[in-house]
C-alpha positions in Angstrom: 56.9 98.9 83.5 56.5 95.0 82.6 59.8 94.6 80.7 60.6 91.2 82.2 64.6 92.4 82.1 63.5 95.2 84.8 62.4 92.5 87.2 64.5 92.1 90.2 65.4 88.1 91.5 63.9 87.1 94.5 65.7 86.5 97.7 66.8 82.7 98.3 66.3 82.8 102.1 64.2 86.4 103.1 64.4 86.7 106.5 62.4 89.6 107.0 59.1 90.2 105.0 56.5 93.0 104.7 52.7 92.3 103.8 50.5 94.7 102.4 47.2 94.0 102.7 44.0 94.7 104.9 44.3 94.5 108.4 41.3 91.6 108.6 41.6 90.3 105.3 41.3 86.5 104.7 44.6 86.9 102.4 46.2 87.8 105.4 45.3 84.5 107.5 46.3 82.5 104.8 49.5 84.2 103.9 50.6 84.1 107.6 49.0 80.2 107.6 52.2 79.5 105.3 54.6 81.7 107.1 53.6 80.4 110.6 56.1 77.2 109.4 59.1 79.5 109.5 58.8 81.5 112.9 62.6 82.6 112.5 61.1 84.6 109.8 60.0 88.4 110.7 57.3 89.5 109.6 55.5 93.3 109.4 52.1 94.1 108.6 51.2 97.5 106.3 47.7 97.6 106.7 46.1 99.7 103.7 42.5 99.5 102.1 42.6 97.3 99.4 39.2 98.7 97.5 37.1 101.7 97.3 38.0 105.2 97.1 41.5 106.1 97.7 42.7 102.4 98.1 45.3 102.7 95.2 47.1 106.0 96.7 47.3 104.2 100.4 48.6 100.7 98.3 51.3 102.9 96.7 52.4 105.1 99.5 52.9 101.7 101.5 55.1 100.6 98.5 57.1 104.0 98.6 57.4 103.3 101.6 58.8 99.9 102.1 60.9 100.1 99.2 62.6 103.5 99.4 66.0 103.8 99.7 65.7 105.6 103.1 62.8 103.0 104.7 63.7 102.8 108.6 63.0 99.0 108.2 63.7 97.3 104.8 62.3 94.2 104.4 63.9 91.1 102.2 60.6 91.2 100.0 57.2 92.4 100.2 53.7 90.4 99.7 51.0 92.4 97.8 48.1 90.1 98.8 44.1 90.5 98.4 41.9 87.7 98.4 39.1 87.3 95.3 36.4 89.7 94.2 34.6 91.5 91.6 36.7 93.3 88.7 35.5 96.6 90.6 36.7 95.2 94.2 40.2 94.7 92.4 40.4 97.8 90.5 42.6 99.7 92.9 45.4 97.3 91.8 45.0 98.6 88.2 45.2 102.4 88.8 49.1 104.0 87.2 50.2 105.2 90.9 50.3 101.3 92.2 51.7 100.1 89.2 54.7 102.9 89.0 55.4 102.3 92.6 55.9 98.4 92.2 58.1 99.2 89.2 59.8 101.5 91.1 60.3 99.5 94.7 63.9 98.8 95.4 62.7 95.4 97.2 61.4 92.8 95.1 57.8 92.7 95.3 55.3 89.6 94.7 51.8 90.1 94.4 49.0 87.3 95.1 45.7 89.0 94.0 42.6 87.6 93.7 42.2 84.0 92.2 44.1 82.1 89.7 41.9 83.8 86.8 42.2 87.7 87.8 45.5 89.4 86.2 45.6 93.0 87.3 48.2 95.9 86.1 50.3 95.2 89.1 50.7 91.8 88.7 52.1 92.5 85.0 54.7 95.1 86.9 55.7 92.8 90.0 58.9 90.6 90.2 56.7 87.6 90.9 53.0 87.2 90.2 51.5 84.6 92.2 47.9 83.2 91.6 46.6 83.5 95.0 47.9 84.9 98.6 48.6 81.6 99.5 51.1 81.0 96.3 53.0 84.4 97.4 53.8 83.2 100.4 54.9 79.5 99.4 56.9 81.5 96.4 58.7 83.5 99.2 59.4 81.0 101.4 60.2 78.4 98.6 63.9 77.7 99.6 63.5 77.7 103.3 61.2 74.2 102.5 64.6 72.4 101.1 67.2 74.5 103.7 67.7 71.1 106.1 68.4 68.9 102.9 70.7 71.5 101.9 72.5 72.1 104.6 72.9 68.2 105.2 74.5 68.1 102.0 76.7 70.4 102.5 77.7 68.9 106.0 78.2 65.4 104.1 80.5 66.9 101.8 82.2 68.6 104.5 82.9 65.4 106.3 83.8 63.5 103.3 86.5 66.3 102.5 88.0 66.6 106.1 88.3 62.8 106.2 90.2 62.5 103.0 92.5 65.3 104.3 93.0 63.2 107.5 93.9 60.4 105.4 96.1 62.5 103.2 97.9 63.6 106.2 98.1 60.0 107.6 99.8 58.6 104.4 102.1 61.8 104.7 103.4 61.2 107.9 103.6 57.7 107.7 105.9 58.0 104.5 108.0 60.6 106.7 108.1 57.8 109.2 109.7 55.4 106.6 112.2 58.1 105.5 116.0 57.1 105.7 116.5 59.8 107.4 114.1 59.1 110.7 115.3 55.5 110.6 118.8 56.1 110.3 119.9 59.8 111.5 123.4 58.8 112.2 124.0 58.5 108.5 122.6 62.0 107.6 124.9 63.7 110.1 127.9 61.4 108.6 127.3 62.3 105.1 127.1 65.9 106.4 130.3 65.6 108.4 132.3 63.6 104.9 131.0 66.8 103.0 132.4 69.3 105.5 135.9 67.2 105.3 135.8 67.6 101.7 135.1 71.5 101.6 137.7 72.2 104.1 140.2 70.7 101.7 139.4 72.0 99.0 139.2 75.6 100.5 142.8 74.7 102.4 144.1 73.9 98.4 142.6 77.1 97.0 144.3 79.0 99.4 147.5 77.6 99.0 147.2 78.1 95.0 146.4 81.6 95.7 149.1 82.4 97.8 151.6 80.9 95.5 149.9 83.0 92.8 150.7 85.8 95.1 154.1 85.0 96.1 155.1 84.7 92.1 153.8 87.8 91.3 155.8 89.3 94.0 158.8 87.9 92.5 158.1 89.4 89.2 157.2 92.5 90.5 160.5 92.2 92.6 162.7 91.6 89.6 161.1 94.5 87.8 161.9 96.8 90.7 165.6 95.6 90.5 165.9 96.0 86.5 164.6 99.9 87.3 167.2 100.6 90.3 168.1 104.3 90.4 171.8 103.3 91.2 171.9 100.9 88.4 170.4 103.4 86.0 172.8 106.1 87.1 175.8 103.9 86.4 174.8 103.2 83.2 174.1 107.2 82.3 177.8 107.9 84.3 179.2 105.3 81.8 177.9 107.1 79.1 179.2 110.6 79.8 182.1 109.4 80.8 182.4 107.7 77.1 180.9 110.7 75.3 183.8 113.0 77.2 186.5 110.4 75.9 185.1 110.9 72.6 185.0 114.5 72.8 188.6 115.5 73.9 189.8 113.2 71.5 188.3 115.3 68.7 188.7 118.6 70.8 189.8 121.7 68.5 188.9 125.3 68.2 185.3 124.9 66.6 184.6 121.8 68.6 185.3 123.9 71.9 183.1 126.6 70.2 180.3 124.2 70.2 181.2 122.7 73.4 180.9 126.1 75.2 177.6 126.5 73.5 176.3 123.5 74.9 177.2 124.0 78.2 175.4 127.3 78.2 172.1 125.4 77.3 172.7 122.9 79.7 172.7 125.6 81.9 169.1 126.6 80.9 167.7 122.9 81.0 169.2 122.0 84.4 166.0 120.9 85.7 165.6 117.9 82.8 169.3 117.0 84.5 169.1 113.4 84.9 169.4 113.5 88.5 166.3 114.9 89.2 164.7 112.5 86.9 166.3 109.7 88.9 164.5 111.3 92.0 161.2 111.5 90.4 161.7 107.9 89.6 162.4 107.0 93.2 159.3 108.4 94.5 157.3 106.6 91.9 158.5 103.5 92.9 158.4 104.3 96.6 154.8 104.6 96.0 154.3 101.4 94.0 155.9 99.6 97.0 153.0 101.2 99.5 150.3 100.3 96.8 151.7 96.7 96.6 152.0 95.9 100.4 148.5 97.7 101.0 146.9 95.4 98.6 148.6 92.1 99.7 147.4 93.1 103.3 144.1 93.4 101.9 144.6 89.9 100.1 145.7 88.1 103.0 142.7 89.9 105.6 140.1 89.0 103.2 141.7 85.1 103.1 142.0 85.0 106.9 138.5 86.1 107.3 137.0 83.4 104.9 139.2 80.8 107.1 137.9 81.8 110.1 134.1 81.5 108.8 135.1 78.0 107.5 136.2 77.4 111.1 133.9 78.4 112.7 131.2 76.5 110.5 133.0 73.7 111.0 133.0 73.9 114.8 129.4 74.0 114.6 128.6 70.7 112.6 131.4 69.0 114.9 130.5 65.7 116.1 130.7 66.9 119.8 127.9 69.6 118.6 126.1 67.4 117.6 126.1 64.8 120.7 125.3 68.6 122.3 121.9 68.8 120.7 120.8 65.4 121.9 121.9 63.1 119.6 124.2 59.9 121.0 126.6 57.3 119.6 126.1 53.6 120.6 129.3 51.3 119.8 130.0 47.4 121.1 132.4 47.9 124.3 134.4 44.9 123.2 134.8 45.8 119.9 134.4 49.3 119.5 132.0 48.7 116.3 129.3 51.3 115.1 125.7 50.2 116.2 124.0 51.0 113.3 121.0 48.7 113.7 119.8 46.0 116.3 121.8 43.0 114.5 124.9 44.8 115.2 124.6 43.9 119.2 123.9 40.5 120.0 122.0 39.6 123.4 124.0 39.9 126.0 126.7 42.1 124.8 128.0 45.2 126.6 127.3 48.3 124.7 128.5 52.1 125.6 126.1 54.9 124.6 128.4 58.4 124.3 126.1 61.4 125.1 127.5 65.0 124.8 128.3 65.0 129.0 129.6 61.7 129.0 128.6 57.7 128.3 126.6 55.1 129.5 127.3 51.3 129.6 124.7 48.6 129.1 123.8 45.3 128.2 121.7 44.2 125.3 118.3 42.3 126.5 115.9 42.8 123.2 116.8 43.0 120.0 112.7 44.0 119.7 112.4 47.4 119.7 109.3 49.9 118.7 109.9 51.3 115.6 109.9 55.4 115.0 106.7 57.4 116.1 105.1 54.1 117.8 
């Protein structure tokens, strides 16, 4: 019951306190005198008998009600206090029921019983032992005394942090103001125009290279097709057959004739392997290959045309006329046509022409001192 590891920490800023003591005890007035400095703290009195028969039971019951899990009004801290007296007067705080109720309370308990020399078992079981009721009230509200100073300290740190953030943001904006993009926006536009021209030339070169490669491949396929032309194959086979017939006619005799008859009979059985049939199959295969080749070429051309259309749309989106339509302008000297990139390019009295999206404005230079960006 007295183990230090079991004791609960006191709340830093308790807003609700319960006082367990006698209704007319001097200890109650001492506690209220201290807590009266903090009118925002809600205080509840749980009156009990603090000496005599049955006092220990009533004190234990009060602690069970206030420190239980199902308390209707749960305080942040409980003050168990009593003024001085003899050992017999304070004996109720030595009873086992009171000691166990103090130890079992879910709410931290601060005891202030008797004078500094008085120590009870309830003091040893409490989460904090104050020597007097006044000290018990002072311990409970200790952090509230320095709350204003803590708030002022945090406010000072907050102001410094905000001021530092504002200074950093101001420096960041100043750096942006000095950035080349905001000082000379036309140079950025010209850079992107040059980049687009470069990529457009690369795209055209790539398309030409791929078209030449495709044409070479088509030429090779055409040569292979000519070499495997069915008419040429039939002519070669017919020539070979004629040569074979001539050789057979010269060597014709009785035995050769019988062998030729057998060959003719065998030829009837393998008619389906005739060169004409094989040539027909080869022609069908060539037609299918030609169809696949044409379909592949059409797909390649469609993809190239889609890529060219996408590049053309990108070029149109960043064209100078589109840049003017977004609010930019181009200023030139009327007499020489020179672009005006800085104030020194236009002398006082010179006529300048400012080109906009829907027309142009002609004006005369009067003052070279112009405000900086964001002024």
